[in-house]
C-alpha positions in Angstrom: 67.8 87.0 93.3 67.9 90.4 91.7 68.7 93.5 93.7 66.4 93.7 96.7 66.0 96.4 99.4 63.6 94.2 101.4 65.3 90.8 101.6 66.7 89.5 104.9 70.3 88.4 104.3 70.4 84.6 104.3 73.2 83.8 106.7 72.3 86.7 109.0 68.7 85.5 109.1 69.8 82.0 110.2 72.1 83.5 112.9 69.4 85.9 114.2 66.9 83.0 114.4 69.4 80.9 116.4 70.0 83.8 118.8 66.3 84.4 119.3 65.8 80.7 120.0 68.5 80.9 122.7 70.8 78.5 120.9 73.7 81.1 120.5 74.6 83.4 123.5 75.8 86.8 122.4 77.5 89.7 124.1 76.0 93.2 124.1 78.5 94.3 121.3 77.2 91.6 118.9 73.6 92.6 119.9 74.4 96.2 118.9 75.8 95.1 115.5 72.6 93.1 114.9 70.6 96.2 115.4 72.8 97.9 112.8 72.2 95.2 110.3 68.4 95.4 111.0 68.7 99.1 110.2 70.4 98.2 106.9 67.5 95.8 106.0 65.0 98.5 106.8 66.8 101.2 104.8 65.5 101.4 101.2 68.7 103.0 100.0 70.7 99.7 100.5 70.3 96.5 98.4 71.0 92.9 99.3 72.4 90.6 96.5 72.6 87.0 97.4 74.5 85.7 94.4 77.6 87.7 95.2 77.7 86.1 98.7 77.0 82.6 97.2 79.7 83.2 94.6 82.3 83.8 97.4 81.0 80.7 99.3 81.2 78.5 96.2 84.7 79.7 95.3 86.1 79.0 98.8 84.5 75.5 99.1 85.3 74.4 95.6 88.9 75.8 95.3 90.5 76.5 98.6 92.5 74.2 100.9 93.4 74.3 104.5 97.1 74.5 105.5 97.2 70.8 106.2 96.0 70.1 102.6 92.4 69.1 103.5 89.3 70.5 101.8 88.0 73.8 103.1 84.4 73.9 104.4 83.4 77.4 105.3 82.3 78.0 108.9 78.9 79.6 109.5 80.7 82.6 111.0 82.8 83.1 107.8 79.6 83.2 105.8 78.0 85.6 108.3 81.0 88.0 108.2 81.5 87.8 104.4 77.8 88.4 103.8 78.2 91.9 105.2 81.1 92.5 102.7 79.6 91.0 99.5 75.9 91.2 100.2 75.2 94.9 100.5 75.2 97.5 97.7 74.0 101.0 97.0 73.8 103.3 93.9 75.8 106.4 93.4 75.1 109.0 90.6 78.2 110.0 88.7 79.4 111.9 85.6 80.8 109.2 83.3 82.7 110.0 80.1 81.0 108.4 77.0 83.1 108.3 73.7 81.2 109.2 70.6 80.4 106.2 68.2 82.6 107.7 65.5 85.6 107.6 67.8 86.0 111.4 67.6 85.5 113.1 71.0 82.9 112.2 73.5 80.7 113.7 76.3 79.8 113.2 79.9 76.6 111.5 80.9 75.0 111.0 84.3 74.9 107.3 85.4 73.9 105.4 88.5 76.9 103.2 89.5 76.4 100.2 91.8 78.9 100.3 94.7 79.7 97.7 97.4 78.7 99.2 100.7 81.2 97.7 103.2 84.7 99.1 102.9 86.0 98.2 106.4 85.3 95.3 108.6 86.6 94.9 112.2 86.7 91.4 113.8 87.7 91.1 117.4 87.3 87.5 118.3 89.1 85.0 120.6 92.3 83.1 119.8 91.5 79.8 118.0 88.5 81.1 116.0 90.4 80.6 112.7 90.2 84.3 111.9 93.5 84.2 109.9 91.9 81.6 107.6 89.0 84.0 107.0 91.5 86.6 105.9 93.1 84.0 103.6 89.7 83.3 102.0 89.1 87.0 101.3 92.6 87.6 99.9 92.4 84.5 97.6 89.0 85.7 96.3 90.2 89.1 95.4 93.4 87.7 93.9 91.7 85.3 91.6 88.0 86.3 91.1 87.9 90.1 91.3 89.7 91.1 88.1 89.8 94.8 89.1 92.2 94.0 91.9 95.9 94.8 91.2 97.5 95.1 94.6 96.7 93.4 97.9 98.6 93.4 101.2 98.4 91.5 104.5 99.8 93.2 107.5 100.8 91.7 110.9 103.1 92.5 113.8 105.4 89.6 112.9 106.2 87.6 109.8 105.0 84.4 111.5 101.5 85.9 112.0 101.5 87.1 108.4 102.3 83.6 107.2 99.1 82.4 108.8 97.3 84.3 106.1 99.7 83.5 103.2 100.2 79.8 103.9 96.7 78.4 103.0 96.9 80.3 99.7 100.3 78.7 98.9 98.9 75.3 99.9 95.9 75.8 97.6 98.3 76.6 94.7 100.3 73.4 95.3 97.2 71.2 95.6 95.2 72.9 92.8 92.0 71.3 94.1 89.3 73.0 91.9 89.0 73.7 88.2 90.0 77.4 88.5 93.2 76.6 90.4 94.0 73.8 88.0 93.7 76.3 85.1 95.7 79.0 86.9 98.6 76.7 87.9 99.0 74.9 84.5 102.3 75.6 82.8 105.6 76.8 84.0 106.7 80.0 85.6 110.0 79.8 83.7 108.2 79.8 80.4 108.3 83.5 79.5 108.9 83.3 75.7 106.5 80.7 74.4 102.7 80.7 74.2 101.0 82.4 77.0 98.7 79.4 77.4 101.7 77.4 78.5 102.7 79.9 81.2 101.6 79.6 84.8 99.0 82.2 85.7 99.2 81.9 89.5 102.3 81.3 91.5 104.1 81.9 94.8 107.1 84.2 94.1 109.7 86.2 96.0 107.3 89.1 96.0 104.4 87.2 97.5 101.6 85.5 95.5 101.1 86.8 92.0 98.2 86.3 89.5 99.8 87.1 86.2 96.4 86.9 84.4 94.8 89.7 86.4 98.1 91.4 87.3 97.3 91.2 91.0 100.0 90.9 93.7 99.4 89.8 97.3 102.4 90.7 99.5 103.3 91.0 103.2 103.9 94.4 104.6 105.3 95.3 108.0 103.0 97.0 110.5 104.6 100.4 110.1 103.1 103.7 108.8 106.2 104.4 106.7 105.7 101.1 104.8 101.9 101.5 104.3 101.3 105.2 103.4 100.8 106.0 99.7 99.7 102.5 98.7 96.6 102.1 96.5 95.5 98.7 97.7 92.2 97.1 96.7 92.1 94.5 99.4 94.0 94.7 102.8 93.9 92.5 105.8 95.5 93.6 109.1 96.1 90.8 111.5 96.4 91.1 115.3 96.2 94.9 115.3 95.3 94.8 119.0 98.1 92.4 120.1 101.3 94.2 119.0 102.7 97.1 120.9 101.6 99.4 118.2 101.7 103.2 118.7 100.8 103.9 115.0 97.4 103.3 113.3 98.2 100.9 110.4 94.5 100.8 109.4 94.3 104.6 108.9 97.6 104.6 107.0 96.2 102.0 104.6 92.9 103.7 104.1 94.6 107.0 103.1 95.7 105.4 99.8 92.9 102.8 99.4 90.1 105.4 99.6 91.2 106.6 96.2 90.0 103.2 94.7 86.4 102.2 94.1 85.1 99.4 96.4 88.3 99.0 98.4 88.2 96.6 101.4 90.1 96.7 104.7 89.6 93.8 107.1 91.1 94.2 110.5 91.1 91.0 112.6 92.5 90.4 116.1 92.1 88.8 119.4 91.8 91.2 122.3 95.0 93.0 123.3 97.1 93.3 126.4 98.7 96.6 125.3 97.4 100.0 126.6 97.3 103.4 124.9 98.2 102.0 121.5 96.3 102.8 118.4 94.0 99.8 119.1 92.5 101.4 122.3 91.6 104.5 120.3 90.0 102.5 117.5 88.0 100.4 119.9 86.6 103.5 121.5 85.5 104.8 118.0 84.0 101.4 117.2 82.0 101.4 120.5 80.7 104.9 119.6 79.5 103.5 116.2 77.8 100.5 117.8 76.1 102.6 120.4 74.9 105.2 117.8 76.8 108.0 119.6 78.0 109.3 116.2 75.6 111.3 114.1 76.6 109.5 110.9 75.5 105.8 111.1 78.6 104.6 109.1 76.9 101.6 107.5 80.1 101.0 105.4 81.8 99.7 108.6 81.1 96.2 109.8 81.9 95.4 113.4 81.9 92.0 115.0 83.2 92.3 118.5 83.0 89.0 120.4 83.7 88.9 124.2 82.3 87.9 127.5 80.2 90.5 129.2 82.0 90.1 132.5 84.8 88.1 134.1 82.1 86.1 136.1 81.1 84.4 132.9 84.6 82.7 132.6 83.2 80.1 135.1 80.3 79.3 132.9 81.2 77.2 129.8 77.8 77.9 128.3 78.8 81.6 127.9 82.2 80.9 126.2 80.6 81.1 122.7 80.2 84.8 123.3 83.9 85.2 122.9 84.6 82.4 120.4 81.6 81.6 118.1 83.7 78.8 116.5 84.3 77.0 119.9 83.8 73.3 119.4 84.8 73.6 115.7 88.2 75.2 115.5 89.2 74.8 119.1 87.9 72.4 121.8 86.1 73.1 125.0 88.8 71.0 126.7 91.5 73.5 125.5 89.5 76.3 127.0 89.0 74.5 130.3 92.8 73.8 130.5 93.4 77.6 130.0 90.9 78.4 132.8 92.6 76.0 135.1 96.0 77.4 134.2 94.9 81.0 134.9 93.8 79.9 138.3 97.0 78.1 139.1 99.5 80.4 137.4 98.4 84.0 138.0 101.1 85.3 135.6 99.1 83.9 132.7 95.8 85.2 133.8 95.7 88.5 131.9 96.8 86.9 128.6 94.2 84.1 128.9 91.3 86.5 129.8 92.2 88.7 126.9 93.0 86.2 124.2 90.5 83.4 125.1 87.6 85.5 126.5 87.9 88.9 124.9 88.2 90.8 128.2 90.5 93.8 127.8 93.5 93.2 130.1 97.0 94.4 130.3 100.3 92.5 130.1 101.5 94.4 133.2 99.6 95.2 136.4 98.1 98.5 135.3 96.3 100.3 138.0 93.3 101.5 136.1 91.4 99.1 133.9 90.5 99.8 130.3 86.8 100.5 131.2 87.9 103.0 133.9 89.9 105.0 131.4 87.0 105.7 129.0 86.2 109.4 129.1 82.9 110.7 130.3 80.6 113.3 128.6 81.9 116.9 128.3 81.4 119.0 131.4 82.2 122.5 132.6 82.8 123.5 136.2 82.3 127.2 136.1 82.8 129.0 139.5 82.9 125.6 141.3 85.3 125.0 144.2 88.2 122.7 143.5 91.6 121.4 144.7 94.6 121.9 142.5 97.4 119.3 142.2 100.8 120.2 140.9 103.5 117.9 139.4 106.2 120.2 138.0 108.9 119.4 135.5 111.5 121.4 133.6 112.6 118.4 131.5 110.8 116.2 129.0 108.0 115.1 131.4 104.7 117.0 131.5 104.5 119.9 133.9 101.0 118.8 135.1 98.2 120.5 136.9 95.0 118.7 137.7 91.8 120.2 139.1 89.6 118.1 141.3 86.0 119.3 141.8 84.1 117.6 144.7 80.5 117.0 143.8 77.5 116.5 146.0 77.1 112.8 145.2 80.6 111.9 146.2 82.0 112.0 142.7 84.7 114.3 141.5 85.0 116.4 138.4 88.4 116.2 136.8 90.2 118.7 134.5 93.9 118.8 133.6 96.3 121.3 132.0 99.8 120.2 131.1 102.9 121.9 129.7 105.9 120.9 127.6 108.6 122.8 125.8 108.9 123.3 122.0 112.1 121.1 122.0 110.2 118.3 123.7 107.5 118.4 121.0 110.1 118.5 118.2 111.8 115.3 119.5 108.6 113.2 119.5 108.3 110.3 117.1 105.7 110.8 114.4 103.2 108.4 116.0 103.3 110.0 119.4 103.1 113.5 117.8 99.7 112.6 116.5 98.5 111.8 120.0 100.1 115.0 121.4 98.3 117.0 118.6 95.1 115.6 119.9 95.9 116.8 123.4 96.8 120.3 122.2 93.5 120.5 120.2 91.4 119.7 123.3 93.4 122.3 125.4 94.8 119.9 127.9 98.4 120.3 126.6 100.2 123.7 126.1 103.5 124.0 124.3 105.7 126.9 125.5 108.7 128.3 123.6 112.2 127.3 124.4 114.2 124.2 125.2 113.1 124.1 128.9 110.0 125.2 130.7 110.1 128.5 132.6 108.2 127.9 135.8 107.0 131.5 136.1 105.8 131.4 132.5 103.9 128.3 133.3 102.4 130.1 136.4 101.2 133.0 134.3 99.5 130.8 131.7 97.9 128.6 134.4 96.7 131.7 136.3 95.1 133.0 133.1 93.5 129.6 132.5 92.0 129.5 136.0 90.5 132.9 135.6 89.2 132.2 132.1 87.5 128.9 133.3 86.2 130.5 136.5 87.7 127.8 138.8 87.5 128.5 142.5 90.8 126.9 143.8 90.5 126.4 147.6 93.4 124.0 148.2 96.7 123.1 146.4 98.8 120.0 146.8 102.2 119.8 145.2 105.2 117.5 144.7 108.1 119.6 146.1 110.5 118.6 143.3 111.1 121.7 141.1 108.2 123.5 142.8 109.9 126.1 145.0 109.4 129.2 142.8 105.8 128.2 141.8 104.7 127.6 145.4 106.3 130.7 146.7 104.5 132.8 144.1 101.2 131.0 144.7 101.4 131.6 148.4 102.3 135.3 147.9 99.3 135.9 145.6 96.7 133.5 147.1 97.8 133.3 150.8 99.4 130.4 152.6 96.2 128.6 153.4 95.3 125.2 151.9 98.8 124.5 150.6 99.9 120.9 151.1 103.3 119.4 150.4 102.9 115.8 149.2 106.0 113.7 149.7 106.3 111.1 147.0 106.6 107.4 148.0 104.6 104.3 148.8 103.8 105.3 152.4 102.1 108.6 151.4 100.7 107.4 148.0 99.1 104.1 148.9 96.0 105.3 150.7 95.0 108.1 148.4 95.7 105.9 145.4 93.4 103.2 146.8 90.6 105.7 147.3 91.0 107.1 143.8 91.0 103.5 142.4 87.7 102.9 144.2 86.2 106.1 142.7 87.4 105.1 139.2 85.9 101.6 139.6 82.5 103.2 140.4 83.0 105.7 137.5 83.0 108.6 139.9 86.1 110.3 138.5 84.4 112.5 135.8 87.1 113.3 133.3 86.4 114.2 129.7 89.9 114.8 128.3 91.9 112.3 126.2 95.1 113.3 128.0 93.7 112.0 131.3 92.6 108.8 129.6 96.2 108.5 128.3 97.8 109.2 131.7 95.5 106.8 133.6 96.1 104.1 131.0 99.9 104.4 131.6 99.8 104.0 135.4 101.2 100.9 136.9 101.9 100.5 140.7 104.8 99.1 142.6 104.4 97.6 146.1 106.8 97.7 149.0 107.3 94.8 151.5 104.4 96.2 153.5 102.0 96.2 150.6 102.0 99.9 150.1 101.7 101.1 146.5 103.3 104.0 144.6 102.7 105.2 141.0 105.1 104.0 138.3 105.3 104.0 134.6 106.4 101.1 132.3 108.3 103.3 129.8 109.6 106.8 129.6 107.1 107.9 126.9 104.1 106.6 129.0 103.4 109.8 130.9 101.5 109.6 134.2 102.1 113.2 135.4 98.4 114.2 135.2 97.4 111.3 137.5 100.2 112.2 139.9 98.8 115.7 140.0 95.3 114.4 140.6 96.6 112.4 143.6 98.2 115.6 144.9 94.9 117.5 144.5 93.0 114.7 146.3 95.3 114.8 149.3 95.0 118.6 149.4 91.2 118.2 149.3 91.3 115.6 152.2 93.4 117.9 154.4 91.2 121.0 153.7 87.6 119.6 153.6 86.3 122.4 155.7 87.2 124.9 153.0 84.7 123.1 150.7 81.8 123.0 153.1 
């Protein structure tokens, strides 16, 4: 087939037909990706080329080998995913230098250049779907077929996970199943002085896997920004980017250098994670915006396959498990899944990991108080001249000095705004990855940096007072944690009167009930916050229970700040004790 802007992609067409017949259940995220592919088909600016896809399929099935040494037969899902990478193209007009026929000088001419459309692909699919083997197929193709490739990397949280990508390639070299691998592996790597024909062209070395014919190197890199920035890599695979406790964005770091190369490719594959507030959470939110069409730019160059159950209730229905693992019954058995379901019921400690890794339901390795869905920000709102309760959680050290405004609304919901303070010294001591997140908070206005090594409470008061006036907030009650709050509260009472001021003693007895009520509001999506800092703070909250079942707020690690949520709880208690002021 020549270039076509009307053809339906072969493997996508088969998949869509099976979905329409009810043979393959899909989640809403896959449905949204199908709509995006339908838009590609309908767009005359994009062209489908089947021979590029079939070339990839033929190479894999003729040349590649599984880790155990058996022949590789590509799964239908592999063909479906790869079709988005190799099947779609567009044309870009460029100035190209053309040397003169006599060899003296030259000139620029305008040419239309064919470009591969997809530069990034995200796969979120359950454990046991053979996603690392898919990455191996891509890396092997670029190593041996795409002659423009010079540098490739595979990235994973651990060396063991990285080896899952490298091992099948090394096995393929040893077995040399097909004619291309036979040609590439003939000769000896030690033969460096004789005829080039007698030298090996493809070999596993200390550096990684090298193709001496094309000059391409595939190597393992650690999942660290410092080790990824500045590289100009044609093909990169990032394995388990949701599963490691990663505060940095390795995909963004790779793309900074790769974007300087034509037709680069980054494939990020992972099962669902159990880590909160890492770079993965941020990326998932962006991907969901793309799928929903909430971003003005359609971003057709990003392919997103996000497999998961639509709800926890579907765990009890084996017919729905294909939503999370489309290769179920091929790469992993239904019996294995059933054993994990039974284990989750009998051993609660394993439940979160199984729900995340087997069924694609975002969970946490700890008992976090707010679920992932509950921490997704709402649309932007302003609460000009609306009555509110103010919660105060003051600090003079490295914690946030946090203030949260709670606006009771007629439908029982609450608007939420927060303003937090840190010192210059605290900002300077932040690691690079956390500094990026703090910069985001500063840009949205939820975090203010004040001069000095420690916070001046009265300086904080002045700025907050100006903020309240500027935003037009009508503060009618104020709840505060008494720690470090004496000066602040005394001035507040002097300037605003003693009414509506509530001391909130911290501890399980006082926190348990308001925390439970805030939890119920968050479950019903009735805490209407629109700031990333509040998302960050809610995502960090875990709770501890005393012997009577009472809960108190806690944070897993020092850098996981929860102060804005503590201030929200103080505001909620102040509102409850002063409801008459809001009537």
